[in-house]
N, C-alpha and C positions, 0 to 999 in steps of 0.2 A: 229180676228187679221189675217192680211194677212200673209201667209207663215206658220201659225200654222196648224198642222195636225188635222183632225177631230178625235175626240175621246180622245185627250190628254187634261188634265186640263189646265186652264190658268196658265201661268208662267212656264210651263214645256217646255224645249227645244225640238223642233221637231226632233233634231238630236240624242237625247239620250232618250231612253225609258227604264224605270226601269223594265217593264214587260219583254221586249225582252231580257234583260241581266240577268234575274233572273234564279235561279235553277229550279223553277217551270216551266218556259218556256221550258227549256231543257228536263225535264222529260216528258212534254206533247208532245214534238216532237218525243221522242223515243217511247212513247206509241202509237202515231198515225202511226208511221212507221211499228210497229209490230202488230197492232190491228187485221189485217186480215191474220195473219200468223200462227195461232194456229190450226194446222191440226191434227186430231186424226185418227187412223186406227183401224177398227174393222174387224175381220174375224170370221164368225160364220158358223157352219155346221148344216145340218138338213137332215132328211129323208123325202122322198115324201110320203104323206099319200096314202094308198091303195084306189083304184087301181092305181099303178104307170104306167099309160099308156101315150100315146102321148098327149091326151087331157089334162091330168093333168099337164104334163110338159109345154105345151103351155100356160095353164092358169097361171102357176107360172111365166113364162117369161113375159107374158102380164101384170100381176098384178104389178110386180116389176118395169117394164118400166113405167107404168102409175104413180106409186107412186113416183118414182124418179123424173119424169118430174113435178109432182105436187109440190114437195118440192123445186125444182129448181126455179119454177115460183113464189112461195109464200114467200120464205125466201130471205132475203138480206144478209145472212151470206155466208160463204165459200161454193163453189159449191161441188158437189158430183162427185168423180171419183172412178173407181174400176172395178170389173168384177164379173159377176154371172156365175158360172159354173154349168150346169145342167147335171147330170149323169142320168143313167137309173132309179135309185131309191133313189138318194140323191143329195144334192146341196152343193156347197161351194161358199160363198159370201164374197168378199173382198171389203171394203168400206173405202174411205178416204174423210173426211169432218169434219165439226165442231161438238162440243159436243151436241149442240141443235139438229142437224140433226140425230146424232147417237141415241139419246133418242127416236126420232120419229120413226126411223127405227126399234129399238128393240120393241117398242110398236106394230108396225105393224106385226112383226114376231110373237109376242105373240097372236095377233088376228088371224093370219093364222092357228094357232094350235087349235083354238076353233071353235065352231059352229057345225052345222049338217053335213057340207061337208068341212072339213078342207083340206088345201092344203099341210101343213107340219106337221111333228111330230118329237119329240125328238130333238128339236133344242138345240144346245150347243154353247157357246161362246168359241172359241179357243184361241183368244188373243185380247186384247185391248191395243194399243200403243198410249200414249199421247205425244203431242208436236212433231209430226213428221216434220222434216224440209223439206224433199223432197218427193214429190208424186211419186209413182211408175207408175201410169197411168195418161194419159192426158185427158181421158174422161171415162164415164161409159158405159158399154156394157154388153151384155149377150151372152153366147155361149153354145150350146148343144154339149156335148161330146159323140161322137159315137165310143165307144170301146167295145170290147167283155167283157161281164160282168164276174166277177170272183166269185168264191164260197165264202160264208161268212166264215171267219176264227175266231176261238176261241182264237187265240193268242192276248195278250194284246198289244195295240198300244201305242207308246210313242207320246204324243202331240207335243213335240219338233221335233221329226222325221217327223211327218206329216206336221208340219209347214215348215220344210226345203223343202219338196217335193212341197208344195203349192207355195213357193217363186220360186222354179225352174220352175214351170208351168207358173208363171207370166212372167218370162223372155222369155219362149218359146212363150207365147201368144203375147208379144210385137214384137217378130221377125216374127211371122206369121200373123200379123195384116192385115186385109183386104182380107183374103182368104175365107170369108164366115162364117156363124154361125154354120154350120153343117159339121165340118171338124175334121179329126183326126190329132192332133198335133204331132210334131216330137218325143217328149219324151213319147212314148206310155207306157213304163214301169212305168214312173213317174205317168202317168194318172191312171194306174191300182193300184199303191200303194196308191194314194190319195183316190180312191174310196173305197178300202178295209179299209183304216184307218178311213175314215168317218163313215163307217158302224159300226166299233167297238166302236169308241169314242162317237157316239150318244147314246150309252147305258151306258156310263161311269158315275160314280158318282163323279169323280174328277172335271169335268167341270160343270159350272153353266149354267142354261138356261137363256134366255133373261128376262123371267118373274121373276126369282129369283134375277137377277141383278137389275131390276127396283124396286122390293120390298125393297131391301137393299138401293137403291138410295133414295127412298122416306122416309125411316124410320128416325125418329127423333134421333139425336145423343145426345141430352141433355134432358133426361126425368126426370121430377121432381116427386118423389114418394110422397104419402100422408104423410108418416112419416117424410119427409123433410120439410113440410110446417109448419113454426113456425112464431110467431109474436114477434118482427117486422120482416118483410121480409129481409133476408140477402142480402147484396149488394156484387156483384161479381166485384172484381177489375181487374181480368185477365180472359181471355177466351182462 
């Protein structure tokens, strides 16, 4: 029929579409507009495996850069933004991306702690924030921190206090962006506090390692015991 739109059944007015005016259509529009907006933030810390020399630090920076570029090319999900801070003997990594990419990154961190020549040790997850609306960084980059090393302290470090110093560093990094990868940032005291806090918290039992997190992530939450197996099989009405 001339004037009838393609895809509509015969007899349906081309000016009225029950699909376009339905609640299902409105829900689909909202889902499509927010589909690529689920950003999660991961901050993990780790110590550099001995010997913590320039070769090891360069290897850590090169590995992470290649790994991030590989994920960016192979995945069609949200891109990766953040910053990798490499100290003399520890690292702080801030990552903003999708949950699928965070899982890949945590698997990679677990692999870096294994093998005959590991790059990292004592990795700990400082925080995971789900559903972040605004990114803190516009791209992913790495930066070597050149500050005078401090003596290891036996005092207990508060994870929230360390997190506050890290966020202060992020602000400083954004202000000094483009000044090179081997610079001393303005907040030198905050840099030293972060380094000292990372050293202490990498030995803490309060924080979970990426491998522990992945084991919990993969663990079944609905386990059926042998004693629960009866005949006839029970039907679950609610989950």
